[in-house]
N, C-alpha and C positions, 0 to 999 in steps of 0.2 A: 504494500500500500504506500502511496505517496506520503511523505512526512507532513505534508500540509493537512491541517484538520478539515479544511473545506475544499475539496476538489472542485474543479470547474469543468462542465461539459458544454461543448458547442454542438448544437443541432443545426443542420443545414437542410433547406428545402426550397423549391422554386419560388413559392409565394405563400401567403397566409390567408388564402380564401377558405371557405368552409369545405371541409372534406376529411376523410379518414386520417391521412398523413398529418394534416394540420391540427386536428384535435389530439392526435397522438403526441405531437410536439408540445402542445399546451399542457396536456395532462402530465407529461413527464417533467415539464418545467415546474409545475406545481409540486410534483413529488420530490424533485431535487431541492427546491427551496424549503419545502416542509421538513426535509431531512437535514437542513443546514448547509447544503451544498450551494454552489453558484451555477446559474443557468444562463447561457447566452444562446440566442436563436438568430440565425442569419437567413434572410430571404429578401425577395424584391418588394415585400410589403403586402398589404391587403387588409381585408375587413377584420381579421383576427389578431392583428398586431397589438391592439389594446388588451386582448386577452392574455397575451404573453406577459405584458407589463403589469397587468392587474394581479397576476399570481406571483409576481416578484422576479420575473426574468428580465434580461436586457435584450432588446431587439436591435439588430444592425441591418440597415437597408443596403443590400448589394444586388447587382444584376445576376442573381443566381438562376433566374428563369431562362437565361439566354443559352442557346445550344451552339452558337458559333464558336469554333475551336479557339479563335483568337481571344474572344471574351473569356472563355474558360481558362486560357493560359494566364490572362491578367488576374482572374479571380484567384488563381493559385497563390500569387504573390500577396494579394490582399488578405487572403485567409491565413497565410503565414504570419503576416503582421498582427492579425487578430489573435492568433494562437499565442504569439509572444506577448502582446499587450495585456491580454486578459489571463495570461498564465493558464491556458487551457490544458487539461489533463487527458481528455478524450474527445474525439470528433465523431459525431453520429450523423450519417447521411440517410435521408428518408426518400430520396428520389434520384433518378439517373443523372440528369444534367449537372446538378450541383455536386453529385458524388464524384464526378471526374476531377473537379477542382479540389474538393475536400480530401480525397484520397491522396493526391499528390502533395498537398500542403501538410497533411498529417505525417506522411512518410518522411518528407524532408525535415519536419520538425521533430521527428522521433517520438510521436505520441500514438497511442492505439487508435484504430479506426474501426467503427461499427457501422453496419448497414441494417436497414429494416425493409423487407419486402412487404408493402402494404397491399399488394395485389400480384397478379401474374401478368407477364408482359408477352406480347405476341412475338414469336420467333419465326416469321415467315421466310426469312432468308438469312444467309451467313452474316451479312453486315448488321442486320437488326440484332441478331444474337450477340455479335461482338460488342455492339453499343450497350446492350442490356447487361453484359457480363461485368460491368463495373460494380454492380450491386452484390456480386459474390466475392469481391476483393476484401471484404471486411475481415478483421481478425476473428470476429464473431459475426454471424449473419442471423438476424432475427426474422422469423416468419410469423405472420399474425394468425395463422391457423395451421393445423396439420395438413390441410389441403394444399396450402401454399408451400409448406415444407416439402411435400412430395414433389411438387412441381420443380422446386429448386434442385432437389436431388436428381430427379430424372432428366432435367434439361441441362444442368450445369455441372453435375457430378461433384457436388460439394460434399466433403467428408462429413459424416454425421457429427463428429466431435466439434465442428465449427458451427453447427446449426443449433438454434434455440427456438422453440415454439413459445411465443408469448401472445396469448389471445388478446385482442383489443378489450378494453375495459369500459364498462358502462358506469356512469355516475348514478349509483343507486340511491343517493340522497335526493337527486333531482327526479330520477325515474322511480318514484315511490308513490303508490296510490294514496298513502295516508297524508301526503303533504299538498295534494292538489285541491285547491279551494273550489267551492261551488261557483264563486264569482268568475274564476278563470274559465271554467267549463261553460258557464252561461254566456260569457263574452264570445267564445268561439262558436257556440251553438247558434247565436244570433247572426254572426258573420256568415255562417254556412247555411242558414235558414233551416236548421234541423227542428223537427217536431217531436214532442214527447210520444212515447210508445211506438216509434218507427225505428226498427233495428238499423244500426249503422254499421256498414262494412267499409273498412278503410285499407287502402293500399298506399303507403307512403313510398315515394321514390322519385328521383329527379327525372326530367324529361329525356329519357333515353330508351330506345327501342328494346334493349336487352332487359329492361326492368319488367317487361311482360304486360304492359298496359293493354295491348291488343288481346292477349290471352284472357286477361281479367274481364274485359268487356264481353267477350264471347262466353265466358263462364257465367256471367250474370244473366246473359240471354238464356243460357241453358238452365239456369236456376229457376227461371219461370216465375219469379216473384216481383210484383210491383210495389209491395208494401215494405220496401227497404230503401235506404238511402246509401249509395255507394260513392265514397269520396276517393278520388285519385289525387292524393295530396302531393303537390310538387310537380304534377304533370304539366301545368301551365307555367312554364319557366323560360320565357323569352325565346321560344322556338316555335314561331307561328305556323310553319309548315307541318310540324309534328302535331301541334295542337289541332290544326284543321283536320288532319287525318283522323285523329281520335274522335273528334266531334262528328265527322262524317260517319264513322263506324257506329257511334252511339245512335245517330239518327236512323241509320239503316237497320239497326237492331230494335228500333222502337223504344229506346231507353231514355229519351229526353225526360227530364224530371226525376229520373232514377239515379243516373250516373252524373256526377259533377266533377269537373276538373278544377283544381284549386292551385293557387300559387304556394310556394314553400311556406311552412308554418313555423313561427318563432317559438311556439310553446307546445312542443310535441308531447310533453307529459300530459298536458290537459287534453290534447287531441286524442291520445290513446284512451283516456278515461271516458271519452264520448263514444268510443267504438265498442260495439257488441262482438265484433270479430275483426282481427287484423290479418292481412294477407301480404305475403312476399311472393310474387309470381315470377321472379327473374328466370329468364330462359337461358342464361349463361351463368356459370358458377359465381356466387358471391365469394370474395376472398375471406370474409368473416361472417357477415350477416348481421349488421347493426340493427336493422328493423326487427328482426326476429328476437334478438337479445333484449332490446328495449321493450318490446311488447310483452315478453315474458316477465321482465322486471316489474311491469305495471299490472301483471296478473290477468292479461287479456287472452281470450281464446285466439289461437293462431293457426294459420295454414301457411306453409312455406314449401318451396320446391325442393325436391330431394336431390340436391347436388351441391358441390362446393362446401363452403364453410357452414351452411345451414345444417348439414349432417352432424356437425359438432355442437351447434348451439341449440338444436331442437332434439328432444328425445321423443320419437314418434309414438303417439297415442298415450304419452304420459305428461308431456309439457306442451304438446301441440300436435299438429298433423303434418306429415310430409307427403307430397304428391309428385308424380312425374312432371318434369318441366315441359311446358308447352302443351299439356293435355287439358284442354278447357273442360272436357266432360268430367275428368277426375277431380279437377278443382271445384267445379260446381257441386259435385257429390259431397266433397269434404266440407264445403261451405254450408251446404244444407244440413249436414249432420251436426256441425258445430253450433249452428243457430238453434238447434232443438235441445241443447243441453239443459238439464234442470238446474235450478239454483244451487243445489247441493253438488252437482257435478262441476259446475263452474267454480265453486269455492274450492273444491279439491284440486282442480286443474290449476287455479291461480296460486294456491299454496305450493304445489310442486314446481311450477314454472319459476316463481320468484326465488324459491330455495335453490333451484338449479343455477340461476344467474348469480345469486349471492355466493355460492360455493366456487364458481368457476370463472365468472366474467366481470368482476368488479374492477373499477379504476384503480383502487388501492392495490389489488393483487397485481395488475399489470405494471404499475409503477414500482412496486416492491421487487418484482422479478427483473425489471429492467435495471434497477439500481444494483441488483445482485450481479448482473452481467458486467456492469461498470466496475464493481469491486473486484470481480474475478480478473479483469484485465489489469487493474491497478496493482493487484497482488502478484500477478505473474511477472517473472523475470523476462527481460527482453528476449532471451533465447527460447522461451516457451510460447511466446505470443504467436509467432508466425513460423514455427518449426515445420519443415517439409511442406509448406503451402506456398504456391506461387504468388498469391496475393500479397505476401509479405515483401516482395521485391518492389522497390520504388519505381522502377521503370515500367512496371505493368499498369500503372495508373497515371502515367504522364499524359498531358493533353495531346501530345503528338499522336498518340494512339487512336484518337477519335477523328482525326482530320479526314480520313477516308469515309467516315460515316455521317458527315455533316448534313448531307441532304436526305439521309435516311431516318434521322432522329425523330422518334415519336410519330412516324407515319404508320398507318395500319392499325392493328388492334392495340388498344391501350390497356392500362391496368384496371382491374375491378377492385376498387378500394372501399366500397361502401359496406 
């Protein structure tokens, strides 16, 4: 362990807009400062910058969202200065573009380097895979689920001894049914024009085709009930062509007045409390499955698709239901079954679901395990951190290595980080 009583961790990511990597950086910042450590976050800025500072971290605005090799080269020198000025003990990269700069800066400065896979990356060709490979150069590589861990091992052949699975954490203080006031629920109910005694089915998810909105609408048609209100929360998110497509499908299915597209909600805990049923209908694997974990923490009946991280966050027929991805008929059948649960069955399901999240997916657990990784690296002698691993070589993460990939970066399939 370093002789200093308060180590400093530098986290780097492209920007601080809302997302899984961003919340991970904020939550770990809070965990670090709560443990008496120092936390520095570098990014190009964004809506969550204030969150970093609110929990006691320092934010530095740098062009880490840029993929141009020359900018990345300049960022190496800047990050070296940051490491020296703030006496950084560990560098932690949460995304590919800043990871190239951060890896080189960490190696040149002689400090441990950690990466987190918040999702899986498309590897459609050799150049794409080479660009993505910076994320396996960490002395320790963190995966947010066993699903992501398997992807890393199968795609990049990372030795298991350098891999750690640390599931994303839910703030069970915020996502707690006992702390949501009637006032908060009433405010949202008025906004969405919900009526008493009308069952509410909710699918939270940003405006992306892989979130399964089309499958959900077809499932609602198959359900054959007009005495429900279906909220696609977040589907109306600045993508007019996608919104128009969904609205056309709703009209064709005769579901006007039944299915509503809403903008993203700022009070999801209250939103979940309004729901009689929560659905995660993703047709591609979730890296973790935040919606499924949050819904269970709130004790809500849940149906999710049987793939990716949802297989880890949901225990089928004990804390929720799992159905085949893209199968509207199966989804409709599961929704109908969950809507007929008795009060006693709902109570049992809620108790099991929240207990599952409290045991496995809390923010405090995630932060504690991440700090354990940091301590492991600080305790290790230099010879044991990177023994027999190519990522330990400085030249493997120099900016020159990505010059050939400059036009390929982030084209094609991206990461599933929700």
